[in-house]
N, C-alpha and C positions, 0 to 999 in steps of 0.2 A: 508410486508417489502421486498423491492427490494434490492438485494445485487449486487454490481458492483465491478469488479476487474479492476483496471487501471494498466497496465503493461508497463514499459519502455522497448523499444527494444535495447537501448544502453547497452552494455555488455550482449548481448542476451543469451549467454550460461548460465550465472548466473541467469538472470531474468526468463528464461524458467524453470530452476530448482525451483526457488522460486514459480513461478506460479503453477507448477505441485504439489508442496507441499500444497499450498492453495486449489487447485482444489481437491486434494485427501481428504482433511478434509471436504470440502463442500459436495462432492459426498458421503462420508461415512455417512453424516447426512441427505442425500436427500434434500439438499438445492440447489435450482436453482439460477443461477447467470448470469449476462451479463458480457462479457469480452471485454475490449477495449485495444488496443495497441497504444502507442504513441512513439515518437522518444526517448526522454530523460526524466529524472526525473523532470525537469522543466515543461515539458508539462503535467505531471501528475497533478500538481497544477492547470494548466490552464483548463484542462478538468474537474477536480473535481469541480472547481468553476462554469464552464458552466453548468454542470449537476445539481448542487444544485440551481443555479440561475433560471434555466429553469423548475425545478420540481414544480408541483402544491403543493405538500406537502413534502418539503425537509427532514422533520424529518422521513419520510417513506423510505428514501434512505440511505443505508449504503455502505461505500466504503472501499475496501481493496486496499492499494497502494503497488505496487511491483516495485522495482527499485534497482539499484546498482551504487553508486557513489564511485569511487575509487580515492584516493588522487593522484594528479599529482604534477608537479613541481611549479605550480603557486598558487596564493591565490584564484583562481576560486572555488576550492573545498569548502573553508570556506564560501564564499559568497553564493554559491549555496545551501549548506546544511542548513545554517541558514535561508535563504529566503524561501525554500520549507517547512521546519518544522514549521516556524512561520506562513506561509501562510495557511498551513493545519490546524493548531491550531485555527487560526482566522476563517476559514470556519466552523469548528465544533461549535465554540461559536456563530457565527452569525446565522447559520442555524439550530442548534440543531441536526445536523446529526452526526452519528457515523462514524469515519474514523479511520481505523486500519493501523498502520505504518509497512509496510513491505519493506521499503527502507533501504538498507544497506548503511552504510557510513564506509568505510574501508581504511586502509593505503595502502593496496596492493591487487592484484588479488587473492593471496593465501588465505588471510583472507576472501575475498568474497566467494570463493569456499568452504571454511570450514563452512560457514554459509548458504550455499545454497545446503544443502544435504550432506555436508562433516562431519568432526569430531566434529563440533559445532552444528550439527542439521540442521534444515531447518527453517529459519525465516519466510518463506512464510506460512508454516504450522502454526507457532506460531501466525502470524498475523490473519489467519483465525480463529484459536481457540480463540484468544482474542476478535475478533468481535462477534463470536457466544456466548461467555460468557457474553458480554455486552447485546446482544439481549435477552438472557435468564433471565436477571435480571428483576424482576417484581417489579418495583418501583412505588408504588402508593403514591403520595404526596398530 
């Protein structure tokens, strides 16, 4: 199983903390992974799609997404969040790949900091744990 982390560099201080959280969980379990950095959360969807389309066996690829979308003054936030989440869900269904959601969607930067190692924990760590939990499920149908 190949684990890939796709990290947005937009709101980099937040996403770096999320990445470090995910990395620490994977390192503690001796799991190797590849790390790709893209500009924004929209590009996470684009790269995840390309990886799964190009993979010989996409079900052998698992992806952890790392991003931070902070609400601004326009409707851009709503369209972006909805499109990314629906797109990633569609990729999971179409390719049978596991995709763990580590993309924050917050009202302000303080909420993002709280969830990137602050008083609300680290959602990057949680995304890695969620993926590992899925990988450890032994489902024989």
